[in-house]
VOPAGU-2260 file (C-alpha; in pm, 1 decimal, decimal comma):
REM VOPAGU-2260
SITE   aa  ch    i         X         Y         Z
SITE  MET   A    0    8136,7   15229,6    3247,6
SITE  GLY   A    1    8386,6   14945,6    3282,2
SITE  LEU   A    2    8565,7   14929,7    3617,8
SITE  VAL   A    3    8393,2   15162,3    3862,7
SITE  SER   A    4    8576,4   15386,5    4107,4
SITE  LEU   A    5    8618,7   15296,2    4472,9
SITE  ALA   A    6    8404,5   15599,4    4556,9
SITE  SER   A    7    8121,2   15439,7    4359,5
SITE  VAL   A    8    8162,5   15113,2    4549,1
SITE  GLU   A    9    8165,9   15270,4    4897,6
SITE  PRO   A   10    7784,7   15297,1    4936,1
SITE  LEU   A   11    7759,1   14922,1    4869,9
SITE  LEU   A   12    8015,3   14813,4    5129,8
SITE  ALA   A   13    7916,4   14616,9    5439,2
SITE  CYS   A   14    8102,5   14462,3    5731,2
SITE  PRO   A   15    8204,1   14105,2    5641,0
SITE  ARG   A   16    8106,3   13989,7    5991,2
SITE  CYS   A   17    7777,5   14161,4    6079,3
SITE  ARG   A   18    7674,0   14326,1    5746,7
SITE  ALA   A   19    7642,1   14672,1    5898,1
SITE  ARG   A   20    7755,6   14972,5    5696,9
SITE  LEU   A   21    8129,4   15039,1    5680,9
SITE  VAL   A   22    8290,0   15371,0    5768,0
SITE  LEU   A   23    8590,1   15441,4    5546,7
SITE  ALA   A   24    8881,5   15667,5    5635,2
SITE  PRO   A   25    9172,1   15762,4    5404,6
SITE  HIS   A   26    9386,6   15467,8    5517,0
SITE  THR   A   27    9155,8   15247,9    5725,0
SITE  ALA   A   28    8794,7   15140,4    5770,5
SITE  ARG   A   29    8570,2   15014,2    6048,6
SITE  CYS   A   30    8224,0   14871,7    6102,5
SITE  SER   A   31    7954,9   15126,3    6192,4
SITE  ALA   A   32    7782,9   14892,0    6441,7
SITE  ALA   A   33    7911,2   14974,8    6790,3
SITE  GLU   A   34    7843,8   14620,7    6914,8
SITE  CYS   A   35    8055,7   14463,4    6639,6
SITE  ALA   A   36    8412,6   14367,0    6729,5
SITE  LEU   A   37    8524,1   14520,9    6400,0
SITE  SER   A   38    8393,8   14866,8    6493,1
SITE  ALA   A   39    8725,2   14969,9    6645,8
SITE  ALA   A   40    8917,4   15231,5    6451,8
SITE  GLY   A   41    9153,5   15072,2    6201,7
SITE  SER   A   42    8983,1   14730,6    6205,1
SITE  PHE   A   43    9039,3   14721,1    5831,1
SITE  THR   A   44    9338,5   14859,7    5647,5
SITE  ARG   A   45    9421,7   14949,7    5289,3
SITE  LEU   A   46    9698,2   14830,8    5061,6
SITE  ALA   A   47    9797,7   15062,4    4777,7
SITE  GLY   A   48    9465,8   15239,0    4831,5
SITE  VAL   A   49    9261,3   14915,4    4806,7
SITE  PRO   A   50    9048,9   14831,2    5113,8
SITE  VAL   A   51    9135,0   14498,5    5280,1
SITE  LEU   A   52    8788,8   14395,6    5401,1
SITE  VAL   A   53    8866,9   14056,6    5551,6
SITE  ASP   A   54    8741,5   13926,1    5885,7
SITE  PHE   A   55    9068,8   13742,4    5951,8
SITE  GLU   A   56    8937,3   13583,1    6271,2
SITE  ASN   A   57    8682,2   13388,5    6063,9
SITE  SER   A   58    8873,3   13348,9    5736,9
SITE  VAL   A   59    9112,3   13091,2    5596,0
SITE  LEU   A   60    9320,5   13387,1    5479,0
SITE  ARG   A   61    9611,0   13475,7    5703,7
SITE  PRO   A   62    9687,6   13844,2    5759,0
SITE  GLU   A   63   10062,6   13792,4    5736,7
SITE  ALA   A   64   10031,2   13615,2    5401,2
SITE  LEU   A   65    9827,7   13901,1    5257,3
SITE  LEU   A   66    9967,4   14205,1    5433,7
SITE  ASP   A   67   10335,1   14109,7    5439,2
SITE  ARG   A   68   10346,1   14094,1    5060,3
SITE  ASN   A   69   10152,3   14421,6    5041,9
SITE  GLY   A   70    9859,6   14258,5    4864,6
SITE  ALA   A   71   10066,8   14169,7    4560,7
SITE  SER   A   72   10003,3   13856,5    4360,5
SITE  GLU   A   73   10240,9   13568,2    4408,8
SITE  PRO   A   74   10246,9   13228,2    4238,1
SITE  VAL   A   75   10134,0   12943,9    4463,8
SITE  VAL   A   76   10320,5   12692,4    4247,2
SITE  ALA   A   77   10655,9   12759,3    4083,9
SITE  HIS   A   78   10648,4   12704,0    3707,1
SITE  THR   A   79   10962,1   12621,4    3511,3
SITE  TRP   A   80   10819,7   12735,2    3179,5
SITE  SER   A   81   10567,8   13003,4    3084,8
SITE  LEU   A   82   10343,4   13049,2    2781,6
SITE  ASP   A   83   10436,9   13417,3    2791,3
SITE  ARG   A   84   10763,4   13323,4    2621,6
SITE  LEU   A   85   10573,3   13231,8    2305,2
SITE  PRO   A   86   10448,0   13464,0    2029,7
SITE  ARG   A   87   10083,9   13554,5    2077,9
SITE  GLY   A   88    9970,4   13345,3    1779,4
SITE  LEU   A   89   10125,4   13025,7    1915,5
SITE  ARG   A   90    9978,6   13064,4    2263,1
SITE  ALA   A   91    9637,0   12965,4    2126,5
SITE  CYS   A   92    9768,9   12610,5    2077,1
SITE  TRP   A   93    9792,6   12580,9    2455,5
SITE  LYS   A   94    9519,8   12820,2    2567,1
SITE  PRO   A   95    9259,9   12905,0    2301,7
SITE  THR   A   96    8994,3   13169,6    2356,1
SITE  ASN   A   97    8709,3   13039,6    2570,3
SITE  ALA   A   98    8430,2   13072,8    2313,6
SITE  VAL   A   99    8171,7   12931,9    2557,6
SITE  ALA   A  100    8247,2   13204,7    2812,3
SITE  SER   A  101    8242,7   13469,6    2540,8
SITE  ARG   A  102    7900,5   13356,8    2420,7
SITE  ASN   A  103    7757,6   13338,8    2771,2
SITE  ILE   A  104    7895,3   13676,8    2873,0
SITE  ASP   A  105    7723,6   13825,4    2566,5
SITE  ARG   A  106    7399,5   13664,7    2681,5
SITE  LEU   A  107    7448,8   13788,6    3037,2
SITE  LEU   A  108    7502,2   14143,0    2912,5
SITE  SER   A  109    7191,2   14122,1    2692,8
SITE  LEU   A  110    6984,3   14043,9    3004,0
SITE  LEU   A  111    7117,1   14338,5    3207,9
SITE  ASP   A  112    6978,5   14689,1    3215,3
SITE  ASP   A  113    7192,1   14994,7    3152,9
SITE  SER   A  114    7401,7   15105,4    3452,8
SITE  ALA   A  115    7394,9   14755,2    3602,9
SITE  THR   A  116    7662,7   14667,0    3858,6
SITE  VAL   A  117    7852,9   14340,3    3803,3
SITE  LEU   A  118    8067,7   14184,1    4075,5
SITE  VAL   A  119    8357,9   13971,8    3950,5
SITE  VAL   A  120    8466,5   13727,0    4220,4
SITE  GLY   A  121    8827,2   13639,4    4149,4
SITE  GLY   A  122    8856,8   13955,9    3945,4
SITE  GLY   A  123    9226,1   14017,0    4003,0
SITE  SER   A  124    9290,4   13901,6    3648,4
SITE  MET   A  125    9064,5   13909,2    3345,4
SITE  GLY   A  126    8920,4   13565,3    3275,7
SITE  ASN   A  127    8949,8   13389,9    2941,4
SITE  GLY   A  128    8655,9   13487,3    2721,5
SITE  VAL   A  129    8511,4   13760,5    2945,9
SITE  GLU   A  130    8682,9   14057,3    2779,5
SITE  ARG   A  131    8353,1   14195,8    2651,2
SITE  LEU   A  132    8231,4   14235,7    3010,3
SITE  TYR   A  133    8502,4   14495,5    3071,1
SITE  SER   A  134    8455,0   14676,5    2741,2
SITE  ASP   A  135    8075,7   14714,7    2761,6
SITE  ARG   A  136    8022,4   15075,4    2867,4
SITE  ARG   A  137    7666,8   15012,5    2990,3
SITE  VAL   A  138    7771,4   14819,1    3300,4
SITE  GLY   A  139    8000,3   14889,9    3594,7
SITE  ILE   A  140    8246,5   14627,4    3716,6
SITE  VAL   A  141    8353,4   14566,7    4077,5
SITE  GLY   A  142    8657,2   14338,9    4105,9
SITE  LEU   A  143    8708,4   14132,2    4423,0
SITE  ASP   A  144    9009,9   13911,4    4488,6
SITE  ILE   A  145    9271,4   13825,4    4751,2
SITE  TYR   A  146    9548,5   14014,8    4571,7
SITE  SER   A  147    9571,2   14362,1    4429,8
SITE  SER   A  148    9584,7   14440,2    4060,1
SITE  PRO   A  149    9462,6   14715,7    3828,0
SITE  LEU   A  150    9132,4   14522,0    3809,5
SITE  THR   A  151    9079,2   14489,2    4186,3
SITE  GLN   A  152    8880,1   14736,3    4395,8
SITE  LEU   A  153    8835,2   14511,6    4700,1
SITE  LEU   A  154    9063,8   14264,6    4876,9
SITE  ALA   A  155    8821,6   14024,0    5040,3
SITE  ASP   A  156    8728,8   13664,2    5114,8
SITE  ALA   A  157    8456,1   13522,8    4886,8
SITE  HIS   A  158    8315,3   13335,2    5188,0
SITE  GLN   A  159    8228,3   13676,3    5340,4
SITE  ILE   A  160    8163,6   13919,7    5057,5
SITE  PRO   A  161    8180,9   14271,7    5208,4
SITE  LEU   A  162    7879,6   14405,0    5019,8
SITE  ALA   A  163    7528,5   14482,1    5139,8
SITE  ASP   A  164    7233,5   14254,8    5069,6
SITE  HIS   A  165    7081,6   14298,5    4722,3
SITE  SER   A  166    7353,6   14540,7    4614,3
SITE  VAL   A  167    7461,1   14411,7    4268,7
SITE  ASP   A  168    7282,5   14308,2    3951,0
SITE  ALA   A  169    7510,2   14023,2    3842,3
SITE  VAL   A  170    7803,6   13814,0    3962,7
SITE  VAL   A  171    8067,4   13642,3    3749,1
SITE  VAL   A  172    8273,5   13368,2    3917,2
SITE  GLN   A  173    8499,1   13191,8    3667,7
SITE  ALA   A  174    8739,1   12913,7    3777,1
SITE  VAL   A  175    8720,8   13023,1    4141,8
SITE  LEU   A  176    8485,2   12794,2    4335,5
SITE  GLU   A  177    8722,8   12496,6    4323,1
SITE  HIS   A  178    8975,3   12707,2    4517,2
SITE  LEU   A  179    8740,7   12782,1    4808,2
SITE  VAL   A  180    8724,1   12561,5    5116,2
SITE  ASP   A  181    8345,1   12613,2    5134,7
SITE  PRO   A  182    8207,2   12684,3    4785,3
SITE  GLU   A  183    7850,2   12636,0    4904,7
SITE  ARG   A  184    7892,7   12921,0    5150,6
SITE  ALA   A  185    8040,6   13140,5    4878,2
SITE  VAL   A  186    7744,5   13070,2    4648,1
SITE  GLY   A  187    7515,7   13161,4    4937,7
SITE  GLU   A  188    7699,4   13493,0    4960,0
SITE  ILE   A  189    7652,6   13545,5    4586,1
SITE  HIS   A  190    7279,2   13483,1    4629,8
SITE  ARG   A  191    7268,4   13729,8    4919,5
SITE  VAL   A  192    7437,9   14022,8    4744,0
SITE  LEU   A  193    7233,6   13984,4    4424,8
SITE  ARG   A  194    6923,5   14192,6    4380,7
SITE  PRO   A  195    6595,1   14002,8    4325,0
SITE  GLY   A  196    6616,4   13857,7    3976,0
SITE  GLY   A  197    6992,5   13916,5    3965,2
SITE  LEU   A  198    7212,4   13700,4    3743,3
SITE  VAL   A  199    7509,0   13472,4    3805,3
SITE  TYR   A  200    7755,4   13322,9    3558,8
SITE  ALA   A  201    7990,8   13051,2    3685,0
SITE  GLU   A  202    8248,7   12817,9    3534,2
SITE  THR   A  203    8389,3   12537,3    3748,2
SITE  PRO   A  204    8606,7   12233,9    3663,2
SITE  PHE   A  205    8510,3   11867,4    3671,1
SITE  LEU   A  206    8775,7   11645,2    3504,9
SITE  GLN   A  207    9082,6   11857,5    3560,3
SITE  GLN   A  208    9411,5   11794,1    3733,9
SITE  VAL   A  209    9506,1   11978,7    4050,1
SITE  HIS   A  210    9609,5   12335,6    3982,9
SITE  ALA   A  211    9720,5   12606,4    4227,2
SITE  GLY   A  212    9865,7   12330,2    4444,9
SITE  PRO   A  213    9745,8   12355,7    4806,2
SITE  TYR   A  214    9464,9   12593,5    4709,0
SITE  ASP   A  215    9262,0   12344,8    4501,8
SITE  PHE   A  216    8981,2   12166,1    4688,9
SITE  PHE   A  217    8677,4   12065,8    4481,5
SITE  ARG   A  218    8541,5   11925,4    4154,0
SITE  PHE   A  219    8175,7   11914,5    4046,2
SITE  THR   A  220    7974,7   11695,2    3811,4
SITE  SER   A  221    7708,5   11865,6    3602,0
SITE  SER   A  222    7440,4   11772,5    3854,9
SITE  GLY   A  223    7663,2   11868,8    4147,1
SITE  HIS   A  224    7730,8   12207,5    3989,1
SITE  ARG   A  225    7357,9   12263,8    3934,7
SITE  TYR   A  226    7284,0   12171,4    4296,4
SITE  LEU   A  227    7552,9   12411,3    4415,5
SITE  PHE   A  228    7343,1   12682,0    4246,7
SITE  ARG   A  229    7012,6   12536,4    4364,8
SITE  GLY   A  230    6894,7   12879,3    4478,3
SITE  PHE   A  231    6893,3   12998,1    4117,2
SITE  GLU   A  232    6665,9   12947,4    3818,9
SITE  GLU   A  233    6862,8   12802,1    3530,6
SITE  ILE   A  234    6888,6   13004,0    3210,8
SITE  ALA   A  235    7160,7   12790,9    3048,7
SITE  ALA   A  236    7408,7   12525,3    3158,7
SITE  GLY   A  237    7647,0   12287,6    2990,4
SITE  ALA   A  238    8005,2   12189,2    2920,6
SITE  VAL   A  239    8275,8   12452,5    2882,2
SITE  ALA   A  240    8517,0   12197,0    2737,2
SITE  GLY   A  241    8471,7   11825,8    2681,3
SITE  ALA   A  242    8649,7   11492,3    2673,2
SITE  GLY   A  243    8896,4   11591,7    2399,8
SITE  THR   A  244    9023,3   11882,8    2605,9
SITE  GLN   A  245    9030,6   11663,5    2914,3
SITE  LEU   A  246    9235,7   11402,2    2725,3
SITE  LEU   A  247    9480,6   11670,3    2616,4
SITE  TRP   A  248    9531,5   11781,7    2975,7
SITE  SER   A  249    9572,1   11419,7    3088,1
SITE  ILE   A  250    9845,5   11355,9    2831,7
SITE  ASP   A  251   10020,7   11672,5    2948,2
SITE  HIS   A  252   10017,4   11561,0    3311,0
SITE  LEU   A  253   10102,1   11198,4    3230,1
SITE  LEU   A  254   10423,4   11311,5    3064,2
SITE  ARG   A  255   10497,9   11552,9    3345,9
SITE  GLY   A  256   10486,1   11258,3    3584,1
SITE  LEU   A  257   10676,1   11010,8    3367,6
SITE  LEU   A  258   10953,2   11252,3    3271,8
SITE  ARG   A  259   10940,4   11477,0    3580,8
SITE  SER   A  260   10921,2   11766,9    3337,7
SITE  GLU   A  261   10656,3   12036,9    3318,5
SITE  LEU   A  262   10806,0   12150,3    2987,7
SITE  ALA   A  263   10766,1   11803,4    2832,0
SITE  GLY   A  264   10398,9   11791,5    2929,5
SITE  LYS   A  265   10326,2   12138,0    2795,4
SITE  ALA   A  266   10513,9   12061,2    2472,4
SITE  ALA   A  267   10298,9   11753,1    2416,8
SITE  ARG   A  268    9984,4   11956,2    2481,4
SITE  GLY   A  269   10092,0   12206,6    2219,6
SITE  LEU   A  270   10174,2   11941,4    1959,3
SITE  LEU   A  271    9849,9   11750,3    2015,3
SITE  PHE   A  272    9621,7   12057,5    2043,2
SITE  PRO   A  273    9386,1   11931,1    1764,0
SITE  LEU   A  274    9251,2   11677,9    2016,5
SITE  ARG   A  275    9043,2   11953,9    2171,3
SITE  TYR   A  276    8840,0   11979,1    1849,8
SITE  LEU   A  277    8704,0   11630,9    1920,4
SITE  ASP   A  278    8482,9   11805,4    2176,0
SITE  ARG   A  279    8267,1   11924,1    1886,3
SITE  LEU   A  280    8196,1   11566,2    1777,1
SITE  VAL   A  281    8074,0   11443,2    2115,6
SITE  PRO   A  282    7692,8   11456,9    2164,8
SITE  ASP   A  283    7576,4   11678,9    2449,3
SITE  ALA   A  284    7460,8   11389,8    2669,5
SITE  TYR   A  285    7805,8   11229,4    2662,0
SITE  ALA   A  286    7975,3   11567,4    2706,3
SITE  MET   A  287    7778,0   11615,0    3028,3
SITE  ASP   A  288    7943,4   11302,6    3170,2
SITE  ASN   A  289    8296,2   11374,7    3048,8
SITE  ALA   A  290    8348,2   11749,5    3057,6
SITE  SER   A  291    8665,1   11922,6    3163,2
SITE  ALA   A  292    8450,8   12201,6    3312,3
SITE  TYR   A  293    8089,4   12319,5    3332,3
SITE  TYR   A  294    7915,8   12655,2    3314,8
SITE  PHE   A  295    7596,0   12779,3    3475,7
SITE  LEU   A  296    7401,9   13094,0    3388,4
SITE  GLY   A  297    7113,9   13155,9    3623,2
SITE  ARG   A  298    6876,8   13402,2    3784,1
SITE  ARG   A  299    6836,8   13450,3    4158,9
SITE  ALA   A  300    6527,9   13263,2    4280,2
SITE  GLU   A  301    6334,5   13256,5    4606,6
SITE  ARG   A  302    6305,4   12876,6    4621,3
SITE  GLU   A  303    6571,8   12608,7    4607,9
SITE  LEU   A  304    6593,2   12305,1    4388,0
SITE  THR   A  305    6509,9   12001,3    4603,9
SITE  PRO   A  306    6723,4   11684,3    4633,7
SITE  ARG   A  307    6456,7   11491,3    4440,5
SITE  GLU   A  308    6460,2   11752,5    4164,9
SITE  ILE   A  309    6836,9   11735,6    4129,6
SITE  VAL   A  310    6818,2   11359,7    4072,4
SITE  ASP   A  311    6564,4   11421,0    3797,5
SITE  TYR   A  312    6785,9   11697,1    3656,6
SITE  TYR   A  313    7059,6   11458,5    3534,1
SITE  ARG   A  314    7123,7   11510,8    3159,2
SITE  GLY   A  315    7409,5   11270,5    3087,5
SITE  ALA   A  316    7425,2   10959,3    2872,4
SITE  GLN   A  317    7368,2   10726,8    3168,4
SITE  ARG   A  318    6998,9   10803,5    3204,7
SITE  MET   A  319    6824,4   10528,3    3393,7
SITE  ALA   A  320    6579,6   10315,5    3195,3
SITE  ALA   A  321    6221,9   10320,3    3319,0
SITE  GLY   A  322    6171,1   10079,9    3605,3
SITE  THR   A  323    6541,3   10035,4    3688,1
SITE  THR   A  324    6728,6   10161,8    3990,1
SITE  HIS   A  325    7072,9   10202,6    3835,6
SITE  SER   A  326    7240,0   10266,0    3504,9
SITE  THR   A  327    7391,5    9980,4    3303,8
SITE  VAL   A  328    7634,9   10219,5    3135,0
SITE  GLN   A  329    7975,6   10225,9    3300,4
């Protein structure tokens, strides 16, 4: 199926404030619950035909920032040099295909039934390594983001996903949670909209420099990432990229700072790209302590992982010896 039509998404829509059904008109929408403040005609608008389903009164998003630019994407940080200037073959030196995402998306798809609905949070652009998700004709994709694109059916805030409870079969959220002021709330929303037994696939950074400027808020260790998804049963989890990749990024940003040049940093990253292959030589336990980013593939559960269980969950190289209260590895 690929990207589904807006008409197919309409039955799944819910008010971001009270979760009642939405009533859509050609150019506007409103909540169907008379007691809801968003039930007034025109409470929600559309941009280029895409519904803007944001409860601006309770969102970090500002209506003028979204509506004044007509929902179009805009860079939050000005870049002096773009990889798009390079031939396709050379771009891989800076941004190789995310083989971990590709493998995990294949696994996600293998666990879904035909005609499954997959919500992509941050779906305004296609993530690295998730191309197969969009080409698999067995599943339907719903793209949600804060800017419009050919891949976006809904403009919405991930803290208040405008979908009914138990309305989708899977959620993909790649490199998004670090940009949310309350990622725990967003994961709670993901849990809510998933059907019982529904699946989630997430990738989130740990040892990465600030990106997207003022819209970058959080980093997670492996254990912290697992606890963020404590309402899910783990199917697989691990490092997306390890210490070699992290070192490469650090060299890039060190030179940016020393030379005040984004181009110099990116040039160094391109020249030293073989460093990322050191990731393959690092044992898993050490990779869990030094990863650039982590992934989590899980299934919606009815119980949460407890604080005591998350302490026991730790899989890094600094495992505490029996009878000690702290690690001697630093």
